[in-house]
C-alpha positions in Angstrom: 56.8 129.5 121.6 55.7 125.9 121.0 54.8 125.4 124.7 52.9 128.8 124.8 51.0 127.9 121.6 50.1 124.5 123.1 48.7 126.2 126.2 46.8 128.9 124.3 45.1 126.3 122.0 44.8 123.5 124.5 46.4 121.1 121.9 49.2 119.4 123.7 50.4 117.6 120.5 51.1 121.0 118.8 54.6 121.1 117.2 56.7 123.7 115.5 58.6 122.2 112.6 60.7 123.2 109.6 61.2 122.2 106.0 62.8 123.7 102.9 59.5 124.4 101.3 57.4 126.1 104.0 60.1 127.2 106.4 58.9 127.2 110.0 55.3 126.1 110.6 52.9 125.0 113.3 51.7 121.4 112.9 48.7 119.6 114.6 46.9 116.4 113.9 44.0 116.4 111.5 41.5 116.1 114.4 42.7 119.4 115.8 43.0 121.2 112.5 39.4 122.5 112.6 39.9 123.9 116.0 42.8 126.2 114.9 40.9 127.2 111.7 37.8 128.4 113.7 37.3 131.6 115.6 39.0 133.1 117.6 42.2 131.0 116.9 42.0 131.6 113.2 43.0 135.2 113.8 46.4 134.0 115.1 46.9 130.8 113.1 46.9 131.1 109.3 46.3 127.9 107.4 49.1 126.8 105.1 48.7 123.1 104.2 46.5 120.1 104.8 47.8 116.6 104.6 46.3 113.2 105.3 47.1 113.2 109.0 48.3 116.7 109.7 47.3 120.3 109.2 49.9 123.1 109.1 49.7 126.7 110.0 51.8 129.8 110.4 51.6 132.9 112.5 52.9 136.5 112.1 55.1 136.0 115.1 56.6 132.8 113.7 57.2 134.6 110.4 59.0 137.4 112.2 61.2 135.0 114.1 62.0 133.1 110.9 63.0 136.3 109.2 65.3 137.1 112.1 66.9 133.6 112.0 67.5 133.9 108.2 68.9 137.4 108.6 71.1 136.2 111.5 72.4 133.4 109.3 73.3 135.8 106.5 74.9 138.2 108.9 76.9 135.3 110.5 78.2 134.2 107.1 79.1 137.8 106.2 81.1 138.1 109.5 82.8 134.8 108.9 83.9 135.9 105.4 85.1 139.2 106.7 87.1 137.5 109.5 88.5 134.9 107.0 89.6 137.7 104.6 91.3 139.5 107.4 93.1 136.3 108.4 94.2 135.7 104.9 95.6 139.2 104.6 97.4 138.8 107.9 98.9 135.4 106.8 100.1 137.0 103.5 101.8 139.8 105.5 103.8 137.3 107.5 104.1 134.5 104.9 107.9 134.6 105.0 107.8 134.1 108.7 105.3 131.2 108.5 107.3 129.5 105.8 110.5 129.8 107.9 108.7 128.5 110.9 107.3 125.5 108.9 110.8 124.8 107.6 112.3 125.0 111.1 109.7 122.7 112.6 110.2 120.2 109.7 114.0 120.1 110.3 113.4 119.8 114.1 110.9 117.0 113.5 113.4 115.1 111.3 116.3 115.7 113.6 114.5 114.7 116.8 112.9 111.6 115.1 116.3 110.4 113.9 117.8 111.1 117.3 115.1 109.2 119.1 115.5 106.3 116.7 119.3 106.3 117.3 118.8 106.1 121.0 115.9 103.6 121.0 117.5 101.2 118.5 121.2 101.6 119.5 122.4 103.2 116.2 126.0 104.5 115.9 127.4 107.7 114.6 129.0 107.0 111.2 132.4 108.3 110.0 131.9 110.0 106.7 135.0 111.2 104.8 136.3 111.8 101.3 138.0 108.4 100.9 136.6 105.4 99.1 136.1 103.4 102.3 133.0 101.4 103.0 133.4 99.4 106.2 130.3 98.4 108.1 130.5 96.3 111.3 127.4 94.4 112.5 125.1 96.2 110.1 121.4 95.8 110.2 118.4 96.5 108.0 116.3 99.2 109.8 112.9 98.0 108.5 113.4 94.2 108.6 114.8 94.6 112.1 111.6 96.2 113.3 109.4 93.6 111.7 111.4 90.8 113.4 111.3 92.6 116.7 107.5 92.7 116.6 107.6 88.9 116.3 110.1 88.5 119.1 112.9 87.4 116.7 116.4 88.8 116.6 118.0 90.3 113.5 121.3 88.7 112.5 123.8 91.5 111.9 126.5 91.3 109.3 129.7 93.1 108.3 130.5 94.5 104.9 133.8 95.9 103.7 134.1 97.3 100.2 137.1 99.5 101.1 140.1 99.5 98.8 143.1 97.5 100.0 146.4 99.3 100.4 147.5 97.8 97.1 144.4 98.9 95.3 142.9 102.3 94.5 139.3 101.3 93.9 136.6 99.8 96.0 135.9 96.1 96.1 133.3 94.1 94.3 131.6 91.5 96.5 130.0 88.5 94.7 127.3 87.2 97.1 126.0 83.6 96.6 123.5 81.6 98.6 120.0 80.1 98.4 116.8 81.9 98.1 115.4 83.2 101.5 118.9 83.2 103.0 119.1 87.0 103.2 121.1 88.1 100.1 118.6 90.8 99.1 118.3 92.0 102.6 122.1 92.3 102.9 122.3 94.3 99.7 119.5 96.7 100.7 120.7 97.2 104.3 124.1 98.4 103.2 122.5 100.8 100.7 120.2 102.2 103.4 123.1 102.5 105.8 125.0 104.6 103.2 121.9 106.7 102.6 121.2 107.3 106.3 124.9 108.3 106.9 124.8 110.9 104.2 121.6 112.6 105.3 123.2 113.1 108.8 121.6 110.2 110.6 123.1 107.6 112.9 123.1 104.1 111.3 122.1 100.6 112.5 125.5 99.2 113.0 128.2 99.0 115.7 130.7 100.9 113.5 130.5 102.5 110.1 133.1 104.3 107.9 131.8 105.5 104.6 133.6 107.4 101.9 131.3 109.9 100.3 129.0 108.3 97.7 128.0 110.5 94.8 125.5 108.1 93.3 123.6 105.1 94.6 122.5 102.6 91.9 120.1 99.7 92.6 118.9 96.9 90.4 116.9 94.8 92.8 113.5 93.1 92.4 111.5 92.1 89.3 108.9 94.3 87.5 107.6 94.7 84.0 106.4 97.8 82.2 103.3 96.7 80.3 102.4 100.2 79.3 105.6 100.5 77.2 105.6 96.9 76.1 108.7 96.0 78.1 109.1 92.6 79.7 110.6 92.0 83.2 113.9 91.1 81.5 113.9 94.2 79.3 113.4 96.4 82.3 116.2 94.6 84.1 118.5 95.2 81.1 117.6 98.9 80.8 118.3 99.5 84.4 121.6 97.5 84.3 122.6 99.5 81.2 122.1 102.7 83.1 124.3 101.5 85.9 127.1 100.3 83.6 127.0 103.5 81.6 126.8 106.0 84.5 128.5 104.5 87.6 131.8 106.1 88.6 134.3 105.1 91.2 132.5 107.0 93.9 129.2 105.2 93.2 127.7 102.4 95.3 126.0 99.7 93.2 123.8 96.9 94.4 122.8 94.3 91.8 120.5 91.4 92.6 120.2 88.3 90.3 121.2 90.0 87.0 120.3 87.7 84.0 117.7 85.6 85.8 114.9 86.7 83.4 116.3 84.9 80.4 117.8 81.5 79.4 120.4 80.2 81.8 123.5 80.6 79.6 122.3 83.9 78.3 121.9 85.2 81.8 125.2 83.7 83.0 127.0 85.4 80.0 125.4 88.8 80.7 126.2 88.6 84.5 129.8 87.5 83.7 130.3 90.4 81.3 128.7 92.9 83.7 131.0 91.8 86.5 134.0 92.3 84.3 132.8 95.8 83.2 132.1 96.8 86.8 135.5 95.6 87.9 137.6 97.1 85.0 135.6 100.1 83.8 133.3 101.4 86.5 135.7 100.4 89.4 133.0 101.3 91.9 132.0 99.7 95.2 129.6 96.9 94.3 127.5 94.2 95.9 126.5 91.6 93.3 124.1 88.8 94.4 123.7 85.9 92.1 122.7 82.2 91.8 125.2 81.6 89.1 127.9 79.9 91.2 130.1 79.7 88.1 130.9 83.4 88.5 132.8 82.7 91.8 135.6 81.4 89.7 136.3 85.0 88.4 137.8 85.9 91.8 141.0 84.0 90.7 141.6 86.6 88.0 139.8 89.8 89.2 141.9 91.1 92.1 139.2 93.4 93.6 136.5 90.8 93.5 135.7 89.0 96.8 133.5 86.0 97.2 130.9 86.0 100.0 128.1 83.6 100.8 125.1 83.4 103.2 125.5 80.5 105.6 122.9 77.7 105.7 122.7 74.4 107.5 121.0 71.2 106.5 119.2 69.4 109.2 117.2 66.2 108.8 116.5 66.8 105.1 115.6 70.4 105.6 117.6 73.6 105.2 118.0 76.1 108.1 118.8 79.7 107.1 121.4 81.2 109.5 121.5 84.6 107.7 125.2 85.0 108.3 127.4 86.5 105.5 130.8 84.8 105.4 133.8 84.7 103.1 133.5 81.9 100.5 131.0 80.7 97.9 127.9 78.6 97.9 128.1 75.2 96.3 124.4 74.9 95.7 121.2 76.9 95.7 118.9 74.7 97.9 116.1 75.6 95.5 114.4 72.2 96.0 114.4 72.6 99.8 112.9 76.1 99.5 110.3 74.7 97.2 109.5 72.0 99.8 109.1 74.7 102.4 106.7 76.5 100.1 104.4 73.5 99.9 105.1 71.9 96.5 103.6 68.4 96.3 105.9 65.6 97.4 105.8 64.0 94.0 107.1 67.2 92.4 109.9 67.5 95.0 110.9 63.8 94.4 111.0 64.3 90.6 112.9 67.5 90.9 115.6 65.8 93.0 115.9 63.1 90.4 116.3 65.6 87.6 118.8 67.7 89.6 121.1 64.7 90.3 121.3 64.1 86.6 122.1 67.7 85.8 124.7 67.9 88.5 126.4 64.9 87.0 127.4 67.0 84.1 129.7 69.1 86.4 128.9 72.5 85.2 131.4 73.9 87.7 134.3 72.3 85.8 133.0 74.0 82.6 133.0 77.4 84.4 136.6 76.9 85.6 137.6 76.1 82.0 135.8 79.3 80.8 137.8 81.4 83.2 141.0 80.0 81.8 139.9 80.3 78.2 138.4 83.8 78.1 140.7 86.8 78.0 140.8 88.3 81.4 140.7 91.9 80.3 138.2 91.6 77.4 136.7 94.7 78.9 139.5 97.3 78.4 140.4 99.3 81.5 139.6 103.0 81.5 143.3 104.0 81.2 143.8 101.6 78.3 140.7 102.9 76.5 141.9 106.5 76.9 145.5 105.7 75.7 144.6 103.5 72.7 144.9 105.4 69.3 141.8 105.6 67.1 141.4 102.9 64.6 141.4 103.4 60.8 137.7 102.8 60.8 137.2 105.5 63.4 139.3 107.9 61.5 137.3 107.2 58.3 134.0 107.7 60.2 135.3 111.1 61.5 136.1 112.1 58.0 132.6 111.2 56.8 131.1 113.1 59.7 133.1 116.2 58.7 131.6 116.4 55.3 128.7 118.9 54.6 127.1 117.7 51.3 124.6 120.6 51.2 127.5 123.1 51.1 129.5 121.3 48.4 129.5 121.5 44.6 129.0 118.3 42.6 132.7 118.3 41.8 133.8 118.8 45.4 131.4 116.0 46.5 132.9 113.6 43.8 136.5 114.5 44.9 135.6 113.8 48.5 134.1 110.4 47.6 137.2 109.4 45.7 139.4 110.6 48.7 137.4 108.4 51.1 137.6 105.4 48.7 141.4 105.8 48.5 141.6 105.5 52.3 139.9 102.1 52.3 142.2 99.1 53.0 143.3 97.3 49.9 141.6 93.9 49.4 
């Protein structure tokens, strides 16, 4: 139409345009406007608008086509809505089949992904049974391994055995010591992930794995505060530790990393000490406990199911080399100053820290820890069997008697008699 109008008028610059106000219109420059408004073209072109540089017209033919376009758009939208409604109705009719198909594809997606991962990364099929075993050979962290592989570095695999010994009925408690950056947290997490993968039906990153069914997996790893509730990092740590000590049973797997680090040294050591005793004597669960409190390693002499393990490091020309190997034994130092040096602390700070450390080490805190083990009662935390067998104390009996009273249902005389009866049960001064 634009080409035909240009030929009919002899105006080669004639254009047909559109906007939201006029709709479709014919536009020419101002110098050709008079030509379209004069006879005989004014019979075809109806003037609509004059601007500084353009003049706009419409025609009856253009109006008809515009109406057809608008009607076509409305009809197209109506058809789309009709088709969409039919599609929705059809989907509702077969919604059960669609949900089943989606669930089937989801399961297939997970299974094939885990299978491909097992083949590509040389995972092994775990043995999962009803025992309390937990024996991992050459275990690896699935995420850290991939990160190292991208950098062309190998992941150092490690074994972990928390299985009960023939003489014991409960899983072991490993106390893991070693410097920062040596791999303690990675070791804790990888064993928890291996247990999780095994119990969802996946192969696991190890050469062999036997895992007795775990009913709960508890983790107290990392540092975080809860500002919204006004809880410090240490408070959050204690709340989470309390949940573990109150809920973990013998089928649980517990990983604890640096319990007590958020408070004063001796407070933290005391809390960690008591937590280990409680885990050993009351919870009796399979546990990995990482710490910098080397004094705690002395507990292995009195706690039969506790096993000391350490992460191997090597000193070379004044620096520390992390070998990431978990071995039996205990660390004799934390290498914190060497790690600080790697982090870039000023040389003057490193030198001063070494001087202060040498004076502190002269006090031989290790000897103090060994003395504590000898002085403190071993079973300060009563075992579960002992707690169940112990008869209630007189104070507990008195408390039960108070709880049994219902003052709102008693007469004044009955309440007075009950008070005298309770007083008579108090021990004589």
